[in-house]
PDBQT receptor file of N, H, CA, C and O in Angstrom, charges set to zero:
ATOM      1  N   MET A   1      63.929   4.572 -43.336  1.00  0.00    +0.000 N 
ATOM      2  CA  MET A   1      64.786   5.734 -43.226  1.00  0.00    +0.000 C 
ATOM      3  C   MET A   1      66.085   5.438 -43.968  1.00  0.00    +0.000 C 
ATOM      4  O   MET A   1      66.741   4.429 -43.709  1.00  0.00    +0.000 OA
ATOM      5  N   GLY A   2      66.442   6.307 -44.874  1.00  0.00    +0.000 N 
ATOM      6  H   GLY A   2      65.909   7.126 -45.084  1.00  0.00    +0.000 HD
ATOM      7  CA  GLY A   2      67.629   6.113 -45.681  1.00  0.00    +0.000 C 
ATOM      8  C   GLY A   2      68.903   6.537 -44.966  1.00  0.00    +0.000 C 
ATOM      9  O   GLY A   2      68.875   7.111 -43.877  1.00  0.00    +0.000 OA
ATOM     10  N   PHE A   3      70.003   6.239 -45.608  1.00  0.00    +0.000 N 
ATOM     11  H   PHE A   3      70.026   5.773 -46.492  1.00  0.00    +0.000 HD
ATOM     12  CA  PHE A   3      71.320   6.553 -45.061  1.00  0.00    +0.000 C 
ATOM     13  C   PHE A   3      71.462   8.043 -44.768  1.00  0.00    +0.000 C 
ATOM     14  O   PHE A   3      71.922   8.419 -43.690  1.00  0.00    +0.000 OA
ATOM     15  N   LEU A   4      71.074   8.889 -45.713  1.00  0.00    +0.000 N 
ATOM     16  H   LEU A   4      70.700   8.583 -46.589  1.00  0.00    +0.000 HD
ATOM     17  CA  LEU A   4      71.222  10.329 -45.519  1.00  0.00    +0.000 C 
ATOM     18  C   LEU A   4      70.330  10.846 -44.390  1.00  0.00    +0.000 C 
ATOM     19  O   LEU A   4      70.710  11.769 -43.670  1.00  0.00    +0.000 OA
ATOM     20  N   ASP A   5      69.165  10.261 -44.237  1.00  0.00    +0.000 N 
ATOM     21  H   ASP A   5      68.857   9.511 -44.821  1.00  0.00    +0.000 HD
ATOM     22  CA  ASP A   5      68.295  10.646 -43.126  1.00  0.00    +0.000 C 
ATOM     23  C   ASP A   5      68.941  10.311 -41.794  1.00  0.00    +0.000 C 
ATOM     24  O   ASP A   5      68.909  11.111 -40.859  1.00  0.00    +0.000 OA
ATOM     25  N   LYS A   6      69.527   9.128 -41.712  1.00  0.00    +0.000 N 
ATOM     26  H   LYS A   6      69.553   8.478 -42.472  1.00  0.00    +0.000 HD
ATOM     27  CA  LYS A   6      70.209   8.722 -40.475  1.00  0.00    +0.000 C 
ATOM     28  C   LYS A   6      71.400   9.624 -40.188  1.00  0.00    +0.000 C 
ATOM     29  O   LYS A   6      71.607  10.049 -39.052  1.00  0.00    +0.000 OA
ATOM     30  N   ALA A   7      72.179   9.913 -41.219  1.00  0.00    +0.000 N 
ATOM     31  H   ALA A   7      72.010   9.568 -42.142  1.00  0.00    +0.000 HD
ATOM     32  CA  ALA A   7      73.344  10.783 -41.051  1.00  0.00    +0.000 C 
ATOM     33  C   ALA A   7      72.911  12.172 -40.606  1.00  0.00    +0.000 C 
ATOM     34  O   ALA A   7      73.552  12.778 -39.747  1.00  0.00    +0.000 OA
ATOM     35  N   SER A   8      71.842  12.674 -41.175  1.00  0.00    +0.000 N 
ATOM     36  H   SER A   8      71.321  12.182 -41.873  1.00  0.00    +0.000 HD
ATOM     37  CA  SER A   8      71.326  13.982 -40.794  1.00  0.00    +0.000 C 
ATOM     38  C   SER A   8      70.882  13.996 -39.333  1.00  0.00    +0.000 C 
ATOM     39  O   SER A   8      71.137  14.959 -38.610  1.00  0.00    +0.000 OA
ATOM     40  N   ASP A   9      70.223  12.930 -38.905  1.00  0.00    +0.000 N 
ATOM     41  H   ASP A   9      70.017  12.148 -39.492  1.00  0.00    +0.000 HD
ATOM     42  CA  ASP A   9      69.794  12.837 -37.511  1.00  0.00    +0.000 C 
ATOM     43  C   ASP A   9      70.978  12.806 -36.549  1.00  0.00    +0.000 C 
ATOM     44  O   ASP A   9      70.959  13.462 -35.508  1.00  0.00    +0.000 OA
ATOM     45  N   VAL A  10      72.003  12.043 -36.902  1.00  0.00    +0.000 N 
ATOM     46  H   VAL A  10      72.018  11.510 -37.748  1.00  0.00    +0.000 HD
ATOM     47  CA  VAL A  10      73.195  11.946 -36.055  1.00  0.00    +0.000 C 
ATOM     48  C   VAL A  10      73.882  13.307 -35.951  1.00  0.00    +0.000 C 
ATOM     49  O   VAL A  10      74.292  13.717 -34.865  1.00  0.00    +0.000 OA
ATOM     50  N   LEU A  11      74.007  14.001 -37.073  1.00  0.00    +0.000 N 
ATOM     51  H   LEU A  11      73.674  13.668 -37.955  1.00  0.00    +0.000 HD
ATOM     52  CA  LEU A  11      74.625  15.324 -37.053  1.00  0.00    +0.000 C 
ATOM     53  C   LEU A  11      73.813  16.312 -36.224  1.00  0.00    +0.000 C 
ATOM     54  O   LEU A  11      74.380  17.118 -35.485  1.00  0.00    +0.000 OA
ATOM     55  N   ALA A  12      72.506  16.255 -36.342  1.00  0.00    +0.000 N 
ATOM     56  H   ALA A  12      72.046  15.600 -36.942  1.00  0.00    +0.000 HD
ATOM     57  CA  ALA A  12      71.651  17.152 -35.572  1.00  0.00    +0.000 C 
ATOM     58  C   ALA A  12      71.786  16.879 -34.072  1.00  0.00    +0.000 C 
ATOM     59  O   ALA A  12      71.804  17.811 -33.268  1.00  0.00    +0.000 OA
ATOM     60  N   GLN A  13      71.880  15.618 -33.705  1.00  0.00    +0.000 N 
ATOM     61  H   GLN A  13      71.866  14.862 -34.358  1.00  0.00    +0.000 HD
ATOM     62  CA  GLN A  13      72.004  15.259 -32.298  1.00  0.00    +0.000 C 
ATOM     63  C   GLN A  13      73.360  15.657 -31.719  1.00  0.00    +0.000 C 
ATOM     64  O   GLN A  13      73.475  15.900 -30.518  1.00  0.00    +0.000 OA
ATOM     65  N   ASN A  14      74.374  15.724 -32.559  1.00  0.00    +0.000 N 
ATOM     66  H   ASN A  14      74.281  15.527 -33.535  1.00  0.00    +0.000 HD
ATOM     67  CA  ASN A  14      75.735  15.996 -32.091  1.00  0.00    +0.000 C 
ATOM     68  C   ASN A  14      76.262  17.356 -32.537  1.00  0.00    +0.000 C 
ATOM     69  O   ASN A  14      77.472  17.581 -32.519  1.00  0.00    +0.000 OA
ATOM     70  N   ALA A  15      75.393  18.246 -32.928  1.00  0.00    +0.000 N 
ATOM     71  H   ALA A  15      74.410  18.062 -32.943  1.00  0.00    +0.000 HD
ATOM     72  CA  ALA A  15      75.824  19.553 -33.443  1.00  0.00    +0.000 C 
ATOM     73  C   ALA A  15      76.661  20.310 -32.422  1.00  0.00    +0.000 C 
ATOM     74  O   ALA A  15      77.661  20.931 -32.784  1.00  0.00    +0.000 OA
ATOM     75  N   GLY A  16      76.275  20.271 -31.175  1.00  0.00    +0.000 N 
ATOM     76  H   GLY A  16      75.463  19.767 -30.881  1.00  0.00    +0.000 HD
ATOM     77  CA  GLY A  16      77.029  20.963 -30.127  1.00  0.00    +0.000 C 
ATOM     78  C   GLY A  16      78.429  20.411 -29.979  1.00  0.00    +0.000 C 
ATOM     79  O   GLY A  16      79.375  21.165 -29.753  1.00  0.00    +0.000 OA
ATOM     80  N   LYS A  17      78.572  19.096 -30.106  1.00  0.00    +0.000 N 
ATOM     81  H   LYS A  17      77.803  18.483 -30.290  1.00  0.00    +0.000 HD
ATOM     82  CA  LYS A  17      79.884  18.464 -29.991  1.00  0.00    +0.000 C 
ATOM     83  C   LYS A  17      80.783  18.865 -31.149  1.00  0.00    +0.000 C 
ATOM     84  O   LYS A  17      81.978  19.097 -30.967  1.00  0.00    +0.000 OA
ATOM     85  N   VAL A  18      80.209  18.944 -32.331  1.00  0.00    +0.000 N 
ATOM     86  H   VAL A  18      79.238  18.756 -32.479  1.00  0.00    +0.000 HD
ATOM     87  CA  VAL A  18      80.989  19.319 -33.511  1.00  0.00    +0.000 C 
ATOM     88  C   VAL A  18      81.467  20.757 -33.383  1.00  0.00    +0.000 C 
ATOM     89  O   VAL A  18      82.626  21.060 -33.667  1.00  0.00    +0.000 OA
ATOM     90  N   GLU A  19      80.576  21.640 -32.956  1.00  0.00    +0.000 N 
ATOM     91  H   GLU A  19      79.634  21.394 -32.726  1.00  0.00    +0.000 HD
ATOM     92  CA  GLU A  19      80.948  23.049 -32.780  1.00  0.00    +0.000 C 
ATOM     93  C   GLU A  19      82.053  23.185 -31.738  1.00  0.00    +0.000 C 
ATOM     94  O   GLU A  19      83.004  23.941 -31.935  1.00  0.00    +0.000 OA
ATOM     95  N   THR A  20      81.931  22.458 -30.635  1.00  0.00    +0.000 N 
ATOM     96  H   THR A  20      81.159  21.843 -30.475  1.00  0.00    +0.000 HD
ATOM     97  CA  THR A  20      82.944  22.494 -29.587  1.00  0.00    +0.000 C 
ATOM     98  C   THR A  20      84.281  21.974 -30.117  1.00  0.00    +0.000 C 
ATOM     99  O   THR A  20      85.334  22.517 -29.781  1.00  0.00    +0.000 OA
ATOM    100  N   ALA A  21      84.243  20.937 -30.934  1.00  0.00    +0.000 N 
ATOM    101  H   ALA A  21      83.388  20.496 -31.206  1.00  0.00    +0.000 HD
ATOM    102  CA  ALA A  21      85.471  20.381 -31.502  1.00  0.00    +0.000 C 
ATOM    103  C   ALA A  21      86.156  21.396 -32.417  1.00  0.00    +0.000 C 
ATOM    104  O   ALA A  21      87.381  21.520 -32.393  1.00  0.00    +0.000 OA
ATOM    105  N   PHE A  22      85.380  22.120 -33.219  1.00  0.00    +0.000 N 
ATOM    106  H   PHE A  22      84.385  22.019 -33.238  1.00  0.00    +0.000 HD
ATOM    107  CA  PHE A  22      85.955  23.154 -34.079  1.00  0.00    +0.000 C 
ATOM    108  C   PHE A  22      86.608  24.244 -33.242  1.00  0.00    +0.000 C 
ATOM    109  O   PHE A  22      87.725  24.669 -33.535  1.00  0.00    +0.000 OA
ATOM    110  N   GLU A  23      85.918  24.697 -32.202  1.00  0.00    +0.000 N 
ATOM    111  H   GLU A  23      85.011  24.352 -31.963  1.00  0.00    +0.000 HD
ATOM    112  CA  GLU A  23      86.462  25.749 -31.353  1.00  0.00    +0.000 C 
ATOM    113  C   GLU A  23      87.732  25.291 -30.651  1.00  0.00    +0.000 C 
ATOM    114  O   GLU A  23      88.690  26.056 -30.536  1.00  0.00    +0.000 OA
ATOM    115  N   THR A  24      87.743  24.058 -30.186  1.00  0.00    +0.000 N 
ATOM    116  H   THR A  24      86.965  23.437 -30.280  1.00  0.00    +0.000 HD
ATOM    117  CA  THR A  24      88.932  23.514 -29.535  1.00  0.00    +0.000 C 
ATOM    118  C   THR A  24      90.097  23.456 -30.520  1.00  0.00    +0.000 C 
ATOM    119  O   THR A  24      91.226  23.804 -30.172  1.00  0.00    +0.000 OA
ATOM    120  N   GLY A  25      89.829  23.023 -31.729  1.00  0.00    +0.000 N 
ATOM    121  H   GLY A  25      88.912  22.740 -32.012  1.00  0.00    +0.000 HD
ATOM    122  CA  GLY A  25      90.874  22.961 -32.749  1.00  0.00    +0.000 C 
ATOM    123  C   GLY A  25      91.426  24.336 -33.094  1.00  0.00    +0.000 C 
ATOM    124  O   GLY A  25      92.634  24.504 -33.262  1.00  0.00    +0.000 OA
ATOM    125  N   ILE A  26      90.549  25.305 -33.198  1.00  0.00    +0.000 N 
ATOM    126  H   ILE A  26      89.567  25.168 -33.062  1.00  0.00    +0.000 HD
ATOM    127  CA  ILE A  26      90.979  26.674 -33.487  1.00  0.00    +0.000 C 
ATOM    128  C   ILE A  26      91.842  27.206 -32.350  1.00  0.00    +0.000 C 
ATOM    129  O   ILE A  26      92.871  27.837 -32.588  1.00  0.00    +0.000 OA
ATOM    130  N   ASP A  27      91.421  26.950 -31.115  1.00  0.00    +0.000 N 
ATOM    131  H   ASP A  27      90.584  26.438 -30.921  1.00  0.00    +0.000 HD
ATOM    132  CA  ASP A  27      92.192  27.399 -29.953  1.00  0.00    +0.000 C 
ATOM    133  C   ASP A  27      93.571  26.741 -29.910  1.00  0.00    +0.000 C 
ATOM    134  O   ASP A  27      94.575  27.412 -29.669  1.00  0.00    +0.000 OA
ATOM    135  N   LYS A  28      93.617  25.439 -30.142  1.00  0.00    +0.000 N 
ATOM    136  H   LYS A  28      92.801  24.894 -30.338  1.00  0.00    +0.000 HD
ATOM    137  CA  LYS A  28      94.894  24.723 -30.106  1.00  0.00    +0.000 C 
ATOM    138  C   LYS A  28      95.833  25.203 -31.208  1.00  0.00    +0.000 C 
ATOM    139  O   LYS A  28      97.034  25.355 -30.982  1.00  0.00    +0.000 OA
ATOM    140  N   ALA A  29      95.291  25.440 -32.386  1.00  0.00    +0.000 N 
ATOM    141  H   ALA A  29      94.315  25.317 -32.569  1.00  0.00    +0.000 HD
ATOM    142  CA  ALA A  29      96.122  25.931 -33.491  1.00  0.00    +0.000 C 
ATOM    143  C   ALA A  29      96.685  27.305 -33.152  1.00  0.00    +0.000 C 
ATOM    144  O   ALA A  29      97.858  27.581 -33.406  1.00  0.00    +0.000 OA
ATOM    145  N   GLY A  30      95.849  28.166 -32.579  1.00  0.00    +0.000 N 
ATOM    146  H   GLY A  30      94.896  27.943 -32.373  1.00  0.00    +0.000 HD
ATOM    147  CA  GLY A  30      96.310  29.494 -32.189  1.00  0.00    +0.000 C 
ATOM    148  C   GLY A  30      97.382  29.438 -31.122  1.00  0.00    +0.000 C 
ATOM    149  O   GLY A  30      98.367  30.174 -31.185  1.00  0.00    +0.000 OA
ATOM    150  N   GLU A  31      97.195  28.564 -30.137  1.00  0.00    +0.000 N 
ATOM    151  H   GLU A  31      96.395  27.966 -30.086  1.00  0.00    +0.000 HD
ATOM    152  CA  GLU A  31      98.189  28.412 -29.077  1.00  0.00    +0.000 C 
ATOM    153  C   GLU A  31      99.515  27.908 -29.653  1.00  0.00    +0.000 C 
ATOM    154  O   GLU A  31     100.583  28.369 -29.252  1.00  0.00    +0.000 OA
ATOM    155  N   PHE A  32      99.444  26.966 -30.586  1.00  0.00    +0.000 N 
ATOM    156  H   PHE A  32      98.576  26.591 -30.911  1.00  0.00    +0.000 HD
ATOM    157  CA  PHE A  32     100.648  26.427 -31.213  1.00  0.00    +0.000 C 
ATOM    158  C   PHE A  32     101.423  27.530 -31.935  1.00  0.00    +0.000 C 
ATOM    159  O   PHE A  32     102.633  27.671 -31.759  1.00  0.00    +0.000 OA
ATOM    160  N   VAL A  33     100.715  28.301 -32.742  1.00  0.00    +0.000 N 
ATOM    161  H   VAL A  33      99.732  28.186 -32.885  1.00  0.00    +0.000 HD
ATOM    162  CA  VAL A  33     101.371  29.376 -33.498  1.00  0.00    +0.000 C 
ATOM    163  C   VAL A  33     101.930  30.425 -32.540  1.00  0.00    +0.000 C 
ATOM    164  O   VAL A  33     103.034  30.927 -32.746  1.00  0.00    +0.000 OA
ATOM    165  N   ASP A  34     101.174  30.755 -31.498  1.00  0.00    +0.000 N 
ATOM    166  H   ASP A  34     100.277  30.347 -31.331  1.00  0.00    +0.000 HD
ATOM    167  CA  ASP A  34     101.633  31.744 -30.525  1.00  0.00    +0.000 C 
ATOM    168  C   ASP A  34     102.911  31.280 -29.828  1.00  0.00    +0.000 C 
ATOM    169  O   ASP A  34     103.831  32.070 -29.614  1.00  0.00    +0.000 OA
ATOM    170  N   GLU A  35     102.962  30.004 -29.477  1.00  0.00    +0.000 N 
ATOM    171  H   GLU A  35     102.215  29.362 -29.651  1.00  0.00    +0.000 HD
ATOM    172  CA  GLU A  35     104.171  29.463 -28.847  1.00  0.00    +0.000 C 
ATOM    173  C   GLU A  35     105.354  29.486 -29.806  1.00  0.00    +0.000 C 
ATOM    174  O   GLU A  35     106.463  29.859 -29.426  1.00  0.00    +0.000 OA
ATOM    175  N   ARG A  36     105.110  29.084 -31.051  1.00  0.00    +0.000 N 
ATOM    176  H   ARG A  36     104.208  28.781 -31.360  1.00  0.00    +0.000 HD
ATOM    177  CA  ARG A  36     106.199  29.027 -32.030  1.00  0.00    +0.000 C 
ATOM    178  C   ARG A  36     106.739  30.413 -32.370  1.00  0.00    +0.000 C 
ATOM    179  O   ARG A  36     107.919  30.556 -32.692  1.00  0.00    +0.000 OA
ATOM    180  N   THR A  37     105.884  31.435 -32.302  1.00  0.00    +0.000 N 
ATOM    181  H   THR A  37     104.925  31.318 -32.041  1.00  0.00    +0.000 HD
ATOM    182  CA  THR A  37     106.333  32.799 -32.600  1.00  0.00    +0.000 C 
ATOM    183  C   THR A  37     106.733  33.540 -31.334  1.00  0.00    +0.000 C 
ATOM    184  O   THR A  37     107.047  34.730 -31.373  1.00  0.00    +0.000 OA
ATOM    185  N   LYS A  38     106.721  32.827 -30.207  1.00  0.00    +0.000 N 
ATOM    186  H   LYS A  38     106.466  31.860 -30.176  1.00  0.00    +0.000 HD
ATOM    187  CA  LYS A  38     107.130  33.364 -28.906  1.00  0.00    +0.000 C 
ATOM    188  C   LYS A  38     106.347  34.619 -28.530  1.00  0.00    +0.000 C 
ATOM    189  O   LYS A  38     106.901  35.562 -27.964  1.00  0.00    +0.000 OA
ATOM    190  N   GLY A  39     105.055  34.620 -28.851  1.00  0.00    +0.000 N 
ATOM    191  H   GLY A  39     104.605  33.854 -29.311  1.00  0.00    +0.000 HD
ATOM    192  CA  GLY A  39     104.176  35.711 -28.446  1.00  0.00    +0.000 C 
ATOM    193  C   GLY A  39     104.269  36.974 -29.282  1.00  0.00    +0.000 C 
ATOM    194  O   GLY A  39     103.610  37.967 -28.974  1.00  0.00    +0.000 OA
ATOM    195  N   LYS A  40     105.067  36.955 -30.323  1.00  0.00    +0.000 N 
ATOM    196  H   LYS A  40     105.602  36.148 -30.573  1.00  0.00    +0.000 HD
ATOM    197  CA  LYS A  40     105.276  38.151 -31.146  1.00  0.00    +0.000 C 
ATOM    198  C   LYS A  40     103.997  38.610 -31.850  1.00  0.00    +0.000 C 
ATOM    199  O   LYS A  40     103.809  39.806 -32.073  1.00  0.00    +0.000 OA
ATOM    200  N   TYR A  41     103.120  37.669 -32.201  1.00  0.00    +0.000 N 
ATOM    201  H   TYR A  41     103.273  36.697 -32.020  1.00  0.00    +0.000 HD
ATOM    202  CA  TYR A  41     101.913  38.000 -32.956  1.00  0.00    +0.000 C 
ATOM    203  C   TYR A  41     100.634  37.654 -32.187  1.00  0.00    +0.000 C 
ATOM    204  O   TYR A  41      99.610  37.344 -32.795  1.00  0.00    +0.000 OA
ATOM    205  N   THR A  42     100.691  37.705 -30.872  1.00  0.00    +0.000 N 
ATOM    206  H   THR A  42     101.524  37.957 -30.378  1.00  0.00    +0.000 HD
ATOM    207  CA  THR A  42      99.565  37.284 -30.036  1.00  0.00    +0.000 C 
ATOM    208  C   THR A  42      98.268  37.984 -30.401  1.00  0.00    +0.000 C 
ATOM    209  O   THR A  42      97.239  37.326 -30.551  1.00  0.00    +0.000 OA
ATOM    210  N   ASP A  43      98.292  39.301 -30.547  1.00  0.00    +0.000 N 
ATOM    211  H   ASP A  43      99.128  39.836 -30.426  1.00  0.00    +0.000 HD
ATOM    212  CA  ASP A  43      97.066  40.044 -30.863  1.00  0.00    +0.000 C 
ATOM    213  C   ASP A  43      96.471  39.607 -32.199  1.00  0.00    +0.000 C 
ATOM    214  O   ASP A  43      95.264  39.393 -32.309  1.00  0.00    +0.000 OA
ATOM    215  N   ALA A  44      97.319  39.477 -33.206  1.00  0.00    +0.000 N 
ATOM    216  H   ALA A  44      98.300  39.650 -33.117  1.00  0.00    +0.000 HD
ATOM    217  CA  ALA A  44      96.842  39.060 -34.527  1.00  0.00    +0.000 C 
ATOM    218  C   ALA A  44      96.284  37.642 -34.478  1.00  0.00    +0.000 C 
ATOM    219  O   ALA A  44      95.271  37.349 -35.112  1.00  0.00    +0.000 OA
ATOM    220  N   ILE A  45      96.935  36.777 -33.738  1.00  0.00    +0.000 N 
ATOM    221  H   ILE A  45      97.758  37.015 -33.223  1.00  0.00    +0.000 HD
ATOM    222  CA  ILE A  45      96.471  35.390 -33.619  1.00  0.00    +0.000 C 
ATOM    223  C   ILE A  45      95.098  35.344 -32.978  1.00  0.00    +0.000 C 
ATOM    224  O   ILE A  45      94.226  34.604 -33.433  1.00  0.00    +0.000 OA
ATOM    225  N   HIS A  46      94.895  36.123 -31.929  1.00  0.00    +0.000 N 
ATOM    226  H   HIS A  46      95.604  36.724 -31.559  1.00  0.00    +0.000 HD
ATOM    227  CA  HIS A  46      93.590  36.143 -31.262  1.00  0.00    +0.000 C 
ATOM    228  C   HIS A  46      92.491  36.670 -32.187  1.00  0.00    +0.000 C 
ATOM    229  O   HIS A  46      91.369  36.164 -32.172  1.00  0.00    +0.000 OA
ATOM    230  N   LYS A  47      92.809  37.670 -32.977  1.00  0.00    +0.000 N 
ATOM    231  H   LYS A  47      93.721  38.081 -32.989  1.00  0.00    +0.000 HD
ATOM    232  CA  LYS A  47      91.821  38.201 -33.930  1.00  0.00    +0.000 C 
ATOM    233  C   LYS A  47      91.439  37.137 -34.958  1.00  0.00    +0.000 C 
ATOM    234  O   LYS A  47      90.263  36.969 -35.280  1.00  0.00    +0.000 OA
ATOM    235  N   VAL A  48      92.432  36.428 -35.465  1.00  0.00    +0.000 N 
ATOM    236  H   VAL A  48      93.388  36.565 -35.204  1.00  0.00    +0.000 HD
ATOM    237  CA  VAL A  48      92.171  35.384 -36.455  1.00  0.00    +0.000 C 
ATOM    238  C   VAL A  48      91.356  34.255 -35.833  1.00  0.00    +0.000 C 
ATOM    239  O   VAL A  48      90.458  33.711 -36.476  1.00  0.00    +0.000 OA
ATOM    240  N   GLN A  49      91.661  33.902 -34.589  1.00  0.00    +0.000 N 
ATOM    241  H   GLN A  49      92.390  34.344 -34.067  1.00  0.00    +0.000 HD
ATOM    242  CA  GLN A  49      90.902  32.856 -33.903  1.00  0.00    +0.000 C 
ATOM    243  C   GLN A  49      89.431  33.257 -33.778  1.00  0.00    +0.000 C 
ATOM    244  O   GLN A  49      88.546  32.441 -34.036  1.00  0.00    +0.000 OA
ATOM    245  N   GLU A  50      89.167  34.481 -33.392  1.00  0.00    +0.000 N 
ATOM    246  H   GLU A  50      89.886  35.144 -33.183  1.00  0.00    +0.000 HD
ATOM    247  CA  GLU A  50      87.786  34.940 -33.239  1.00  0.00    +0.000 C 
ATOM    248  C   GLU A  50      87.045  34.928 -34.569  1.00  0.00    +0.000 C 
ATOM    249  O   GLU A  50      85.885  34.522 -34.630  1.00  0.00    +0.000 OA
ATOM    250  N   GLU A  51      87.706  35.368 -35.632  1.00  0.00    +0.000 N 
ATOM    251  H   GLU A  51      88.649  35.697 -35.583  1.00  0.00    +0.000 HD
ATOM    252  CA  GLU A  51      87.072  35.347 -36.957  1.00  0.00    +0.000 C 
ATOM    253  C   GLU A  51      86.820  33.918 -37.427  1.00  0.00    +0.000 C 
ATOM    254  O   GLU A  51      85.787  33.638 -38.036  1.00  0.00    +0.000 OA
ATOM    255  N   ALA A  52      87.752  33.019 -37.150  1.00  0.00    +0.000 N 
ATOM    256  H   ALA A  52      88.590  33.247 -36.656  1.00  0.00    +0.000 HD
ATOM    257  CA  ALA A  52      87.570  31.618 -37.533  1.00  0.00    +0.000 C 
ATOM    258  C   ALA A  52      86.402  31.001 -36.773  1.00  0.00    +0.000 C 
ATOM    259  O   ALA A  52      85.638  30.217 -37.337  1.00  0.00    +0.000 OA
ATOM    260  N   LYS A  53      86.261  31.348 -35.505  1.00  0.00    +0.000 N 
ATOM    261  H   LYS A  53      86.882  31.985 -35.047  1.00  0.00    +0.000 HD
ATOM    262  CA  LYS A  53      85.142  30.824 -34.713  1.00  0.00    +0.000 C 
ATOM    263  C   LYS A  53      83.812  31.356 -35.240  1.00  0.00    +0.000 C 
ATOM    264  O   LYS A  53      82.818  30.631 -35.277  1.00  0.00    +0.000 OA
ATOM    265  N   LYS A  54      83.799  32.621 -35.646  1.00  0.00    +0.000 N 
ATOM    266  H   LYS A  54      84.607  33.210 -35.615  1.00  0.00    +0.000 HD
ATOM    267  CA  LYS A  54      82.573  33.184 -36.227  1.00  0.00    +0.000 C 
ATOM    268  C   LYS A  54      82.221  32.457 -37.522  1.00  0.00    +0.000 C 
ATOM    269  O   LYS A  54      81.058  32.136 -37.768  1.00  0.00    +0.000 OA
ATOM    270  N   ALA A  55      83.236  32.201 -38.346  1.00  0.00    +0.000 N 
ATOM    271  H   ALA A  55      84.180  32.461 -38.146  1.00  0.00    +0.000 HD
ATOM    272  CA  ALA A  55      83.007  31.546 -39.634  1.00  0.00    +0.000 C 
ATOM    273  C   ALA A  55      82.556  30.095 -39.463  1.00  0.00    +0.000 C 
ATOM    274  O   ALA A  55      81.776  29.590 -40.270  1.00  0.00    +0.000 OA
ATOM    275  N   ALA A  56      83.037  29.430 -38.427  1.00  0.00    +0.000 N 
ATOM    276  H   ALA A  56      83.670  29.840 -37.771  1.00  0.00    +0.000 HD
ATOM    277  CA  ALA A  56      82.691  28.017 -38.200  1.00  0.00    +0.000 C 
ATOM    278  C   ALA A  56      81.497  27.853 -37.289  1.00  0.00    +0.000 C 
ATOM    279  O   ALA A  56      81.035  26.733 -37.074  1.00  0.00    +0.000 OA
ATOM    280  N   GLY A  57      80.990  28.942 -36.751  1.00  0.00    +0.000 N 
ATOM    281  H   GLY A  57      81.365  29.852 -36.926  1.00  0.00    +0.000 HD
ATOM    282  CA  GLY A  57      79.912  28.873 -35.772  1.00  0.00    +0.000 C 
ATOM    283  C   GLY A  57      78.560  28.605 -36.387  1.00  0.00    +0.000 C 
ATOM    284  O   GLY A  57      78.436  28.375 -37.590  1.00  0.00    +0.000 OA
ATOM    285  N   PRO A  58      77.538  28.637 -35.532  1.00  0.00    +0.000 N 
ATOM    286  CA  PRO A  58      76.178  28.372 -36.012  1.00  0.00    +0.000 C 
ATOM    287  C   PRO A  58      75.767  29.383 -37.080  1.00  0.00    +0.000 C 
ATOM    288  O   PRO A  58      76.042  30.577 -36.959  1.00  0.00    +0.000 OA
ATOM    289  N   GLY A  59      75.121  28.903 -38.100  1.00  0.00    +0.000 N 
ATOM    290  H   GLY A  59      74.897  27.933 -38.199  1.00  0.00    +0.000 HD
ATOM    291  CA  GLY A  59      74.665  29.780 -39.162  1.00  0.00    +0.000 C 
ATOM    292  C   GLY A  59      75.684  30.000 -40.261  1.00  0.00    +0.000 C 
ATOM    293  O   GLY A  59      75.386  30.637 -41.271  1.00  0.00    +0.000 OA
ATOM    294  N   ALA A  60      76.885  29.475 -40.070  1.00  0.00    +0.000 N 
ATOM    295  H   ALA A  60      77.126  28.957 -39.249  1.00  0.00    +0.000 HD
ATOM    296  CA  ALA A  60      77.902  29.609 -41.109  1.00  0.00    +0.000 C 
ATOM    297  C   ALA A  60      77.510  28.743 -42.284  1.00  0.00    +0.000 C 
ATOM    298  O   ALA A  60      77.164  27.574 -42.116  1.00  0.00    +0.000 OA
ATOM    299  N   THR A  61      77.563  29.316 -43.476  1.00  0.00    +0.000 N 
ATOM    300  H   THR A  61      77.843  30.266 -43.613  1.00  0.00    +0.000 HD
ATOM    301  CA  THR A  61      77.130  28.576 -44.656  1.00  0.00    +0.000 C 
ATOM    302  C   THR A  61      78.284  27.958 -45.406  1.00  0.00    +0.000 C 
ATOM    303  O   THR A  61      78.092  27.044 -46.207  1.00  0.00    +0.000 OA
ATOM    304  N   GLY A  62      79.476  28.448 -45.155  1.00  0.00    +0.000 N 
ATOM    305  H   GLY A  62      79.632  29.191 -44.505  1.00  0.00    +0.000 HD
ATOM    306  CA  GLY A  62      80.628  27.936 -45.901  1.00  0.00    +0.000 C 
ATOM    307  C   GLY A  62      80.793  28.598 -47.242  1.00  0.00    +0.000 C 
ATOM    308  O   GLY A  62      81.757  28.317 -47.954  1.00  0.00    +0.000 OA
ATOM    309  N   ASP A  63      79.865  29.484 -47.611  1.00  0.00    +0.000 N 
ATOM    310  H   ASP A  63      79.082  29.713 -47.033  1.00  0.00    +0.000 HD
ATOM    311  CA  ASP A  63      79.962  30.190 -48.883  1.00  0.00    +0.000 C 
ATOM    312  C   ASP A  63      80.934  31.351 -48.745  1.00  0.00    +0.000 C 
ATOM    313  O   ASP A  63      80.912  32.085 -47.757  1.00  0.00    +0.000 OA
ATOM    314  N   ARG A  64      81.767  31.502 -49.729  1.00  0.00    +0.000 N 
ATOM    315  H   ARG A  64      81.785  30.906 -50.531  1.00  0.00    +0.000 HD
ATOM    316  CA  ARG A  64      82.722  32.607 -49.723  1.00  0.00    +0.000 C 
ATOM    317  C   ARG A  64      82.158  33.755 -50.547  1.00  0.00    +0.000 C 
ATOM    318  O   ARG A  64      81.519  33.546 -51.578  1.00  0.00    +0.000 OA
ATOM    319  N   GLN A  65      82.402  34.952 -50.078  1.00  0.00    +0.000 N 
ATOM    320  H   GLN A  65      82.921  35.122 -49.240  1.00  0.00    +0.000 HD
ATOM    321  CA  GLN A  65      82.027  36.127 -50.854  1.00  0.00    +0.000 C 
ATOM    322  C   GLN A  65      83.296  36.679 -51.491  1.00  0.00    +0.000 C 
ATOM    323  O   GLN A  65      84.287  36.912 -50.799  1.00  0.00    +0.000 OA
ATOM    324  N   ASN A  66      83.271  36.887 -52.790  1.00  0.00    +0.000 N 
ATOM    325  H   ASN A  66      82.466  36.698 -53.352  1.00  0.00    +0.000 HD
ATOM    326  CA  ASN A  66      84.446  37.401 -53.486  1.00  0.00    +0.000 C 
ATOM    327  C   ASN A  66      84.325  38.872 -53.684  1.00  0.00    +0.000 C 
ATOM    328  O   ASN A  66      85.221  39.494 -54.256  1.00  0.00    +0.000 OA
TER     329      ASN A  66
């Protein structure tokens, strides 16, 4: 089994952890911005967080559409 096969197996086994880490990071970033803006942009921040979670979620390809 080659290096890439092993790496692929590790990623497959930990996919849930990676997704959770992305969601946690998105939430923390949103909370930070919300605190710094003193709640002025709370609605917009929540919308951006939801879109970021959709983009980073399962099935996301990382391809941008122009």
